[in-house]
C-alpha positions in Angstrom: 176.5 114.8 125.0 175.8 111.5 123.5 172.4 109.6 125.5 174.3 107.9 128.7 171.7 105.1 129.0 171.2 101.8 127.2 167.5 101.2 129.1 166.0 101.4 132.3 164.6 98.1 134.2 161.8 99.9 136.0 161.4 97.8 139.1 163.5 95.3 141.3 163.7 93.4 144.3 166.8 92.0 144.1 169.5 94.5 143.0 169.4 97.4 146.0 169.5 95.4 149.0 166.3 95.8 151.1 164.6 98.3 148.8 162.5 98.7 145.9 164.7 100.1 143.0 165.1 100.6 139.3 168.2 99.9 137.0 169.7 102.3 134.8 171.4 100.6 132.3 174.9 102.6 131.0 176.4 102.2 127.5 180.1 101.2 127.1 182.1 99.7 129.6 186.3 99.8 129.3 186.5 96.1 130.4 185.8 92.9 127.9 185.0 90.6 130.0 184.9 86.9 128.2 181.5 86.1 130.2 179.4 89.7 130.2 175.8 88.9 129.8 175.5 92.1 128.5 177.3 92.4 125.5 174.4 95.0 123.7 174.8 97.4 126.6 178.8 96.8 126.9 179.2 97.2 122.9 176.3 99.2 122.3 175.3 103.0 121.9 173.0 104.8 125.0 169.4 105.5 123.7 168.1 107.9 127.1 169.2 111.2 128.3 170.0 111.7 131.9 166.5 114.2 131.4 164.5 111.2 130.4 165.8 108.9 132.9 165.1 111.9 135.3 161.5 112.5 134.1 161.1 108.6 134.3 162.1 109.0 138.2 159.8 111.6 138.8 157.1 109.4 138.1 157.8 106.7 140.3 158.3 108.7 143.1 156.2 107.0 146.0 156.8 103.8 144.4 160.5 103.3 144.6 163.2 104.0 147.5 166.4 103.2 145.2 168.2 103.6 142.0 171.0 101.5 140.7 173.4 102.6 138.6 175.0 99.7 136.6 175.6 98.5 133.2 178.3 98.7 131.2 180.2 101.0 133.4 178.8 104.0 134.6 181.7 105.9 135.9 182.7 106.3 132.4 180.1 108.6 132.0 180.8 112.9 132.5 178.5 114.3 134.3 177.6 111.4 136.3 177.9 113.5 139.8 175.4 116.1 139.1 173.1 113.4 137.7 173.1 111.5 141.1 173.2 114.9 142.8 169.9 115.0 140.7 168.7 111.6 142.0 169.3 112.5 145.1 167.3 115.4 145.0 164.2 113.5 144.5 164.3 111.9 147.8 166.1 108.4 146.4 169.0 106.1 147.3 171.7 105.4 145.2 173.6 102.4 144.3 176.5 101.8 141.9 177.1 98.6 140.2 181.4 99.0 139.4 184.1 97.3 138.2 186.1 99.4 139.9 188.6 101.4 137.4 187.4 104.9 138.6 188.7 104.8 142.5 189.0 108.8 142.8 185.4 109.4 140.8 184.3 106.3 143.6 186.1 109.0 146.4 184.3 111.9 145.2 181.4 110.6 145.6 181.6 108.8 149.0 183.0 112.4 150.1 180.1 114.2 149.0 177.8 111.7 150.3 176.0 111.1 146.6 176.5 107.2 147.2 174.6 105.0 149.7 175.5 101.4 148.6 178.5 100.1 146.0 178.8 96.7 144.8 182.5 96.5 143.5 183.1 93.8 140.8 186.0 91.3 141.8 187.1 90.6 138.5 190.1 88.5 139.1 193.3 87.5 140.5 196.2 89.5 138.7 197.6 87.1 137.1 194.5 86.5 135.0 192.9 89.7 135.0 193.9 90.9 131.6 193.0 87.6 130.3 189.2 87.5 131.5 188.6 91.1 131.3 190.7 91.9 128.6 192.0 95.4 130.4 194.9 96.3 132.3 192.4 97.7 134.7 193.2 95.6 137.8 195.8 98.5 139.9 192.8 100.7 139.5 190.2 98.3 140.7 192.5 97.2 143.7 192.9 101.0 144.5 188.8 101.3 144.8 188.9 97.9 147.3 191.3 99.4 149.3 189.6 103.5 149.4 186.1 101.7 150.2 187.4 99.6 153.1 189.3 102.6 154.4 186.2 104.7 154.1 183.8 102.7 156.2 180.9 102.6 154.0 178.5 100.5 153.1 179.6 97.6 150.1 179.7 94.6 148.6 182.4 92.5 146.5 181.4 90.2 144.0 182.9 87.7 141.4 181.5 85.7 138.5 182.6 81.9 139.0 182.7 80.1 135.4 184.5 77.2 136.0 187.0 77.5 132.6 188.0 80.7 134.2 188.2 80.5 138.2 189.7 77.6 139.8 189.3 76.4 143.5 192.7 77.3 144.1 192.4 80.8 142.2 189.1 81.1 144.7 191.1 80.4 147.6 193.4 82.6 146.6 190.7 85.6 146.2 189.2 85.0 149.4 192.5 85.1 151.0 193.5 88.6 149.7 190.2 90.1 150.7 190.8 88.7 154.2 193.8 90.1 154.4 193.1 93.6 153.1 190.3 94.0 156.3 187.4 93.4 154.4 184.6 91.8 156.4 181.6 92.3 154.5 179.2 90.1 152.1 181.5 88.2 149.2 178.7 87.3 146.4 179.9 84.2 144.2 177.8 84.2 141.4 177.8 81.1 139.2 177.7 81.5 135.4 174.5 81.2 134.0 175.3 79.1 130.4 173.5 79.2 127.4 173.0 82.9 127.8 174.5 85.3 124.9 177.7 86.6 126.2 180.6 88.8 124.5 183.1 86.6 124.1 183.1 82.7 123.6 183.1 80.3 127.0 182.5 76.3 127.2 179.8 75.0 129.9 180.5 76.2 133.8 180.2 73.4 136.1 179.1 74.2 139.9 182.5 72.7 141.2 182.4 74.9 144.1 180.0 75.8 147.3 180.8 77.7 150.5 181.5 74.4 151.9 184.4 74.4 150.0 185.7 77.2 152.2 184.7 76.7 155.5 187.6 78.8 156.8 187.2 81.8 154.9 186.3 84.2 157.6 184.4 86.2 154.9 180.6 86.3 154.3 180.5 84.2 151.5 177.5 83.9 149.2 177.5 81.6 146.2 174.2 82.4 144.0 172.8 81.9 141.0 
């Protein structure tokens, strides 16, 4: 089996709520989001095996609490459930960052109590989804969203905001859709960071929106850089 992991961030206080963690970056993705900050990871090949990652985690016992599985898209990789099982045997909490394109796998992991927290990317409205992600995976994302809401597990939703791609009206509609699904958790709006290498070609993004633009959202809106 080809090496699934592109790299490891050995320590983070930002990527797993309330936990010291590391990040395992999975190579490859089934989307090609034009604003993607990780072009090398998305288009590159893995360099690190599961066994090598587990050896790293063995050395970090007692220093870290959680493991973030990110990418790229970790749910694309065969053997992920078994790998997570090995992580959990070592006493770590597991968080998955995902574009939601594998709802059945996420449902399996939740049912088997193999994942503790999920961050789900809400890329765009259906009419803009293909333009932004270069994929036809909106329905899969929506299935994941609905499943996560019904599962009652702890998860967050997040959107990357570039002023050329998502307007205030789009954002209002996205917030409204989350509210109609019954989602009541945190919705992180991440400002696109200019002057950063990305997968596509985009102009400068302006910070034209803030939480004050959506005073009656009914959702825990959090804007962050």
